[in-house]
C-alpha positions, 0 to 999 in steps of 0.5 A: 584031632583035639589037643591033649590038655587037661580040662578044668572048669573056671571057678571063682572058688579057685581064685580065692584059693589061689590068692590064699596059697600064692600071695596070702601075705598081701593085704586088704585094707578097708575103711569101715562105716564107723570110720575105723580101719581094718587090715588083714591079708588074702589068707585071712580073707580066704578063711573067713570066706569058708566060714561064711560059705559053711554058714550059708549052706547050713542056713539052707542057701542052695545053688542058684539062690540069690543073695543080695548085698547093699554095701560099701567097698569093704572086706566083708563085702569081698568075703560075701562075693567069694562065699556065695559064688563058691557054693553055686549061689548068686551075689546080687549087688544093689545100688543103695542110692536108688529109690527104696521102691526101686530097690524093693522091686529089684529084690522081688524081681531077683527073688533074693532069699538073703540080704547082707547090708552095711549098717549105714543102710539100715534105714533102707532095710527097715523101709523095704523089709515089709515089701520083700517077702522073698528075703528069709534072713537079714544080716547086718555087716557088723559085730553083735554089739552093733546090730541096728534096731528096728522093725526088721529082725536082723542078725549080725554078720559076725554072729552068723559065721562065728561057729562055723569051720574055716575049711571047705571042700568047694563044690565043682560045677559047670563054669557057665553057672551064674555067679553075680547079678547086677542091674542096670541103672534103669534110666528108662523103664525098669532096671535090667538084670545082667547075669554073669557066669564063673567063666565070664568073670574069670576070663574078664579078670584075666583080660584086665590083668594084661599090661595094656588093660589095667595091668596090676601086679603083686607089687601094686596097692590098688584103690578101688573107688568104683563101688562093688555094687557097680559090676564088681568094682570093675572086676577088681575084686577078682583081678587083685586076687588073681595077681596078689595086689594089695587092695584098698577099699575106701568104704563110705568116705569118698570125699577128696580129703578122705581119699587123699589121706587114704592114698598117702597112708596106704601108698596107693600105686594104681587107682580106679574111679569116675571123673567126679572122684578125681576132681574131688581129690584134685580140688582138695590137693589144690586147697591144701597148704604146702606142695604135698602131692601123691608121689606113690601113684603111678596111674589112674584109670578113668571110666563111667563117663568121658574124661575131661581134657582139663582133668587129664592135663591137671593130673599130668601137669600138677600131680605128675599122674598119667590118666588112662581112659577106659570104656565099658558097660554093665553088659560088658562086665564092664571092661571093653576098651582101655587106652594104651599108647601105640608105638610113635606116641612119644613122637607126637606133640603134647596136644596130639598126645592129649587128643589120643588120650581122650579117645576111649581106647582100643578093644581088649582081646575078646571084645569085638566092636562095630558101628552101624547106621539106623538100619544096622548096615555096617559103617567104615572104621575111618575115624570120621563116620559115626554110628551105633556101637555094637559089641560082642565077646565072652564076657558080654551079656547075651540077654537079660535076667528073666526076660523072654529072649534077647529082645531089641537090645541084641541083634539077630546075629548076636551083637549087643546094642550098647546105646552109644554113638561112636566112631572107630579109627583105623588104628583101632581106637574107639571114640565115643561121641554120645549116648543114643538117647543123649544125642541132640539132633538139630536140623537133621544133624547130630550134635555131640553133647559129650564134646560140648561138655568137655569143651566147656570144662576147659574153662578153669572156673567150670567144675562140671557141665551137662549139655542137653537138648531143648525143643526148638520150633524150627530146628526140632532140638537145640543144645543148652548147657547147665554148668556147675561152677567151681566153688566161689566162682561165677564164670563168664558165659562168653568165656565159656562159649569161647572155650566151646567154639575153640573145640566144636563147630560153631553151630553146636554152641548152646543157645543158653547157658544156665548155672546150678550150684550142684548137678545131680550125680548118680551112684556111678558118678554120672550126671543124671541128665534125665533129672535135668 
């Protein structure tokens, strides 16, 4: 016997309608490419979404067509997300910091028919235009007076939507229809396309709104520093519409001063981004005259790479801002686990609390995790045994776009091979110890590059650190450490080694420490170890 409940497809168009009708007065703030500020609300956004949807339909965009974006976090980018998906087409978000040849390859592989771009990226567009024959129209996200000139024929966003109606009867279709396409960073080989559905996106947004996950509410002002070209700004484009949050979109200015000023101006309560962003804000506040902090901020969610202990303690002790760690991947939409305390946490010593906070977190309902050995044999969840991490769930990829079958990235029994090495604790916490490709195997034993890096960053004069493996005739591999010092500082190598041996086994100690003025950082805030 089945239940007597209505069946309604989960549609992204319903999400923008919900936002407009139920909390249309809540605001969306964005900083534009020219430095100006733009503010409107969810109701205004919904009207412009419909104008864009009608313009796309009139231009011949059909269900399943791919519409690309090369853009910052701003209000027009939000409109594109909802309009394209709402008519059954697919938003393909492109990382602008990739090599132009790789961008052109992605456009060709995706078969993009339209390209929307911020004027900042006009040089990229002019450079790749002749190598992207599938693109029928190039649209600059600006008004008619600011269309960039060049070899490629370009229309303005405002001109494109101006003559169209702000009402629409949204089409209804299967909730498993694709809505968004995002390619992995392609650290080895060509990037891989992850194709999200309306169903997976709505379920992911619902899950993220739980109190122990992201847990934003209509009373929050949410700063989305994580880029929209990286998995829908971790789903904030959808969860903030779902809950009625004020959404603060920083545009291109991601330096410490710009973000600090914006947090204060827009009274941000919750902010999400990668550790390098939070380090920039911390360093700016430290350098300011006076003792002004960030009094409105209640929480900062950290993802993309491991949260360093020194950063966690600094935000807690200097700014009175708790940091919550999370873990996920492009293939997991991205939220897989978030770190929220279990009962008894308050009774722990501060050092014991920090030890818990530095774990990735516990799985969100809907996400299953397991660890296995090299032969895919299941390993115990004892908090000590480490193995290859697998994941599955309703917002986890089952294969890659335009790939024949799931391939080696997926197991025969339907799990995704994350590429992370991890331990699972008896109380449910996930501890990421390394990436499979970053694990340093010395004399047959594994060394966690993440733990070495985090230990080194406990030195007050170390801004960032990267631990990589170097060939060794006897041990096959040995760790070396590349350090980016704090501005104007020259850390003592012996002091850095002392920080490492305080936290790690002595045989994990890097054979050599090198200094570099600036470590190479990718678009998502991770150190590019392949470049090192």
